N, C-alpha and C positions, 0 to 999 in steps of 0.2 A: 393303136394309137389315134384316138379323135384328130381330125384335122384342126389346125392352128386358124385362128380368124384370119381373114384377108387383110394385109396391109392397107390395101386400096380402099377398106371399107372404113379405116380410121380417119376421121376428119379433124383436122386442126383449126382453130379458130385463125381470121385472117391474118396474116403479119401484122406486126407492130407497126404503128405510124411513125417510124425510125427512118430518116433519109439514108438512102445507099451510102453516101460519102460517110455518114456518121457510124454506121454499122461497119465500114470497112477500117475505119480508125480504130474502131473497138478491137478488130480483128488482129490488126498490125501492132497495137500495143501489148495485147495479149502474148503475140507471136516474139516480140522483144523479151518479154518476161520468160518464156520458153528457152529463148536462145540463151539467156543469162543462167538460166537453171543449169543447161547442160555445159555452158564454160565452167560453172563452178563444180559440178559434177565430175567433167571429164579431164579438168586440168591435171588430176592425179596421175591419168596414163601417161604423158609427157615428163612427169616428176620421178617415176619409179627408179631411176639410177640413183638422183641425190638422195631421195628419201631413204632408200635403202642404204646408203653410204652413212647418213646422218643419224639415222635412229636405228640402225643396225638390223635392218629388216629381212625376212626371207622372201621368196617370190610367194609362198604361200600365205603368209602375213599381207602381203600385199595385195594378192586375191582375195583376202579376206576382207580388207579396208575397202576395196573399188565394189567386192560383191556381196555377200552376205551380211556382214556388219552394217554396210550401208544400206542396202536395200531391204532389211528387215525391219529398220527404224523406219524407213520411208512408208513401207507398205502397212505396218502397223499403223503408224499417225495417220494414214490414210483411211482406214477403219472408222475412225474416231472423228477425223472433220466430215466425213461422208453426210453425215446427217445436217450439219451445218449448212454444207451446200444445197441442200433440199428444201432447207427452212429458213435462211439467214440472208443477208446481204452478202452476195457472192464477191462483188467488187472490193467492198471493204476487208473481206477475208483473204482476198488475194493480196491487196496492199500490205496488208499486216505480216503476211507469209514471207513475199518478196524481202521486207525489211530483215527480217530473223535471219533468213538464209544468207544475206548479204554481211551482216555481222558473223555469223557464225563460219563462213567460209575465209573471212578476213582473220579471224582468231586462230585459224589453224597454224598461222605462222608464229604463234608463240607456243607451239607443242616442241617439247623435248623429249617425249618417251611415247611409244605407240598407244598406251592408254590415252594420254591427251590429246592425240591426234583423232583417236577414235571418238573421243567424246565430241570434239567439236564437228567432226564429219556427221556425226548423229544429229547435232544441231540444223546440221544445212539439208540433212535428209529429210528430217520429220518436217520442216518448213515447206520444203517442195512438194510436200505431197496433196496439198490443197488445190494446185494451179491447174492440173489437167482437169479434173471433176468440174472443178467452177467454172473454167472457161468454156469447156465443151457444153454444158448445161446451158450456159448463156448462148452459145451460137444456138442452140436449138429454139431459145425465144426471138433469135434475131430473122431467121432464116427458113423458108419453106425447105421441105424434104430435100428435093432435087438440088437446092442449093447449098444445104447443110455440108456437104461432101467438100465443095469448093473452099468455104471457110475452113473447115476442118484441114484440109490438104495444106493450105497456107500457112496455118497454125503448127503442122507436122513436120514444116521444115525446120522447126528450131533445135531440134537434136542434131541434125547435120550440119547446119551452119554455126550451132554453138559448139558442137566436137571438134568442128574444123577450125573454129577460132582458137580455142584450147590449144589445139596441135600446133597452130601456127605461131599464136602468141606465144604460148609459154615456151615454146622451143625457141624464138627469136628473142624473148626475155633472158631466158639462161644464156644464151649465147653473148647477148649485148651487156650482161652484167659481169662475167666472165672476161670479155675482151676489149671493153670501152672504158675510156678513163672516167666517163661520168657515171658509168655503171659501179665502177669500184668506189665510188663515193658511199653507194649503199651498203657495199661491204665493209667498209672504215666505219660506219654507225653500226654495225654488229648484224645487220640482216643479210642472210646468205641468200643466193639465187632463187633456190625453193620459197622461201619464207616471202619475198619481195612478189613472186607469182601469185601467191594467195591474197595477199593484200591487194594486188593490183586487179585481179579479177573479183573479188568479193564487194570492194567499198562502192563501185559504181552502182550496184544494185540499189543502194539507198535512195540515189535521185530516181531510178525507175520506179520505186514503190511510191515517193512522193507523186509523180507523173500520175500513177495509176489512181490514188485517191483524189486528186485536183481535178482531173479532166473526164472520168468516166463515170457515168450514173448505171446504177443499178437498173436493168430493164424490167417490165412487169412479166410476170410468167404467164404463158400462155396456157390455157386450158385445154386439155384433151376431151373431145366429144366422145360419147361413149360408142363403142361398136355395136352395130345390130345384133350380131350372133352372141354378144356378151355383155348386155346392158348391165346388169346388176354388178358382174364382176367388175367390168370397167369403172363402175361407179365407185366399187367399193376400193379399186387401187387407186383412182385419181383422188378421190374425196373432195371434200371441201377445199379451197387453195389454202385456208389455214389449216389444214388435217394433214400432215404428213402421213403416208402409210408406213407400216411397221416393216423391219428388217426381213421376217417372214414373208409378208408379202411380196416384197422384191426378190425374195429366193425364190417364192412360188412363181412368180414371173419369168424368171429365167429357167427354171427347170422343168415347169409343167407346161406353161403357157406358149413359151418359145423355147422348145426343147434343144432346137440347133445351136442355142447359145453355149451348150457345154462342148461340144467338139469346136466350136468358133474361140472361147476362151482358150481352151488348152493349145489349139493351133497358134493363136496369137502369142500365148506364153511361150511355146519352143521356138517361134521366131525372135522373140526378144533374147531369148538365151544366146542367139547365134549373136545377135547385135552386141550386148553387153560382153560376150567372151571377145569378139573381135576388137571391139571399141578399147579394152581395157589392156589387151597384148600386144596388138599388132605394131603398134609404134616400138614397143620394146623389141620384139622380135626384129625389126629392121635394124635397129642400133645393134644388136649383138650378131645378126647374121651378115651384115654386110658394113660391119664397122664403122657405122656412122653417128655423129654426134645429134643431140637433141636438137639443135637449130636446123642441120640438114633433113633429119626425119619430119620435123614440123612443116619446112617450107615444101616438101614434096607430098608427104601423106596428106597434109591438111587440106590443100586446094583439090585433090582427087576426091577426097572424103567429101567435101562439101558440093563438088560439082555430080558426083554420082548421086548423093543424097537428095539435092535439090531436082535433078533431071527425074528421079524416082516418083518424086512428089507430086511434080508438075504433069508428068505423064499419068500417073493415077488420078489427077484431077480432070485430065482430059479426056481420058477413058470414062469415067464416071459421069461426065457432064452429059454424055448421050443416054443416060439413064432418064426414065421418068419418074415422076413421085410413086408411081404404082410399082416399078420393077427395080428402086433403088437397092434394095436388100439383097437380093440373088446376083445382081450385078456385081455387088461390092465384092462379097465372098468369091464370085467366080473368079475375078481378077486378082485377088490375094492368092487364088490357088495356084494360078498359072506362074505367078510371082514368086512364090516360095519352092516353086519345081526349079526354076531357074536359078535359085540360089544355092542348090545342092551341089553342083560340080564348081561352082566358084569359090563356095566356104572351104573345099578341099585343097584347091589351085594356088590360092593365095598365100597361104602358109608356107607352101611346099616349093613351088617354083624358085629354082636357083636364080635367075635372072632378075635383077632388081626392077628393070621397066616392065616385065610381065608380071610381077608380083604386084605392082603397083596399080596395073590395069586390073587385074583380076580383084584387087581390094576396091577399087572404085565401082567395077561392075556389080560385085558383090554387095555394096551400099546402095547401088541402084534397085537391086532388086528387093533388097529388104526395106528400102524406103517405101515402095508402092505399097507392101502390106501394110506397114505402119502409118501411112498416110490415111488409109481407108479403115483401119483399125475401130476407131470409135463409132463410126457411120450406122452399122447394124443397132446398135444401142440407142443411138442419137433418133433414129426414125421409127423403130419399132417398140420402145416402151413408153409408158406415161412419163408425163412431167416430172412429177415429184418423185419418181423412183431412177430417173437418168443419173443423177449424182451419185448415189450409193451403187449403183450398177456399175458405172464407171469405175467408182473406187474400188470394188471387188475385181474387177478386170486388172486393175493396178497393182492390188495387192498379190495376185496371182503371178504378175510379169515381174514382180521386184522380189517377194519372195522365193521362188522356184527359179525364173529365168535369172533375174538380177544376182540373187544370192547364189546360185549354183554355177553359172556361167564363168565369171572370172576366177572364183575358188576352184572349181574344178579343172581349169587349165592351169592353175598355179601349183596345185597338188599334183598333178600329172607329170608337169614339167620337173619338177623337184624327183619324180620316180624315174622318169624315163632317162636317156643319155643327158650329160650334162651340157649346159651352152644351148646355143641355138637351136641344135636338132631335137632335144627333148621339148623345146618351147613349140617348135614348128608342128612336131607330129601330133601333141596334144592338142593345140588349138585346131588343128585339121580334123581331129578324131570328133572333138566336141562340137565344132561347127557344123559337120556334114550329118552327124545325128540329129542336130536341132533342126535345121533345114529340111530333112527327110519326114521328120515326124510332124513339122508345121505343114508341109504340103499334104501329108496324107490325111491329117484333122481338119484342114480346111476344105479339102473334097469332100469328106462326111458332111461336115456343116452346109457345104453347098447343097448337096444332094437332099438332105433333110428340108432345107430352106425349100427349095423347088417345089418338094413334093407336098409340103403344108401351105404353101401361100399360093394364090392365084394372081399369076403375072404375065405379062405379054413379054417375058426376055425370050 
């Protein structure tokens, strides 16, 4: 295999003349969008019991709703919006999509059948697909390579804060509606607690969409200067700023020029399978195993989930900050490898431990390890690929993580739980099996990607 061109020889144009506070504001607003997207996405995990009762659903159907059905729509839409990310106004695209998913989430409250709920969840999924590729592409235009990981890590706090808010807020809302006299007013109006939860988490997204549209401007795209070892190829890849490379050129860049991307993409997909499976089913497991209510589970698991995830993201940012522009790629892959290894025993322990406190601690530590990998996942694409390929490259990564990981993770746990022993025991063993295999596969694949990148690139790591 011919050696890959050195990342150190790829020169980007000087950073855009955007003030640091302005850049930080852009990251903060897109982070808020990411938080809301995960609140809307993960709210179902705390509503499993009332949804099963109201719509007569099985664990397998809930797994389908949270997994394959949602993520297949998300990933398919991502393929179509990817080119828009690389050639259109990314800020306007984000604002429109935030508004659509806000309305779709609120409309879930009107569902009376599984098919109706599936339809509105599909709307949420498809409109969320543009956010990550568009935001991460914008970060590459605002920051130098060594600073991209910091902005990306801040953005990647979103899933953990959003998931935690969904658990705490959703559980508290269910409890308040059931026991508070004010909450009973909504019941008297014909709104069941689970319906009120969908409305409460969905509609605020409209305000966020307006904030994006009114306060953020589309940054100028930074031109990539050709690499000496591949001048003509780089010119073809980058093209004129008005000429977007073809999808075949993007695939060639991922599979031929940067061959480490294959195990790296697959390794991240395996890690996200663990993330989705645990996020979808661990709250329900706590309710069944320890006879807890939704409010109790939300107040206990939500903060632990947020703290573990935030600590992992901040740790990833601190570790990656030691990298230089030259060795950022190998450094981020190496850190992710060690974090995925640490997730293996934690993925087994969290669902199987019989002590509530020990189970919650393992759950938080698993979130910590997984969040390190998630925080750094987009960085190799952001620093190694040409500007007008990043949106579609990230969309391909999102497609894989959602069709394979998001689709199979929750669904596989639900199907295995129905086939294993009834009740909490079957769910615990199925979650442990799926999580452990996913974490182990992620660690192995990231290790391969790191070795390939280290051999191919000249670094000082």
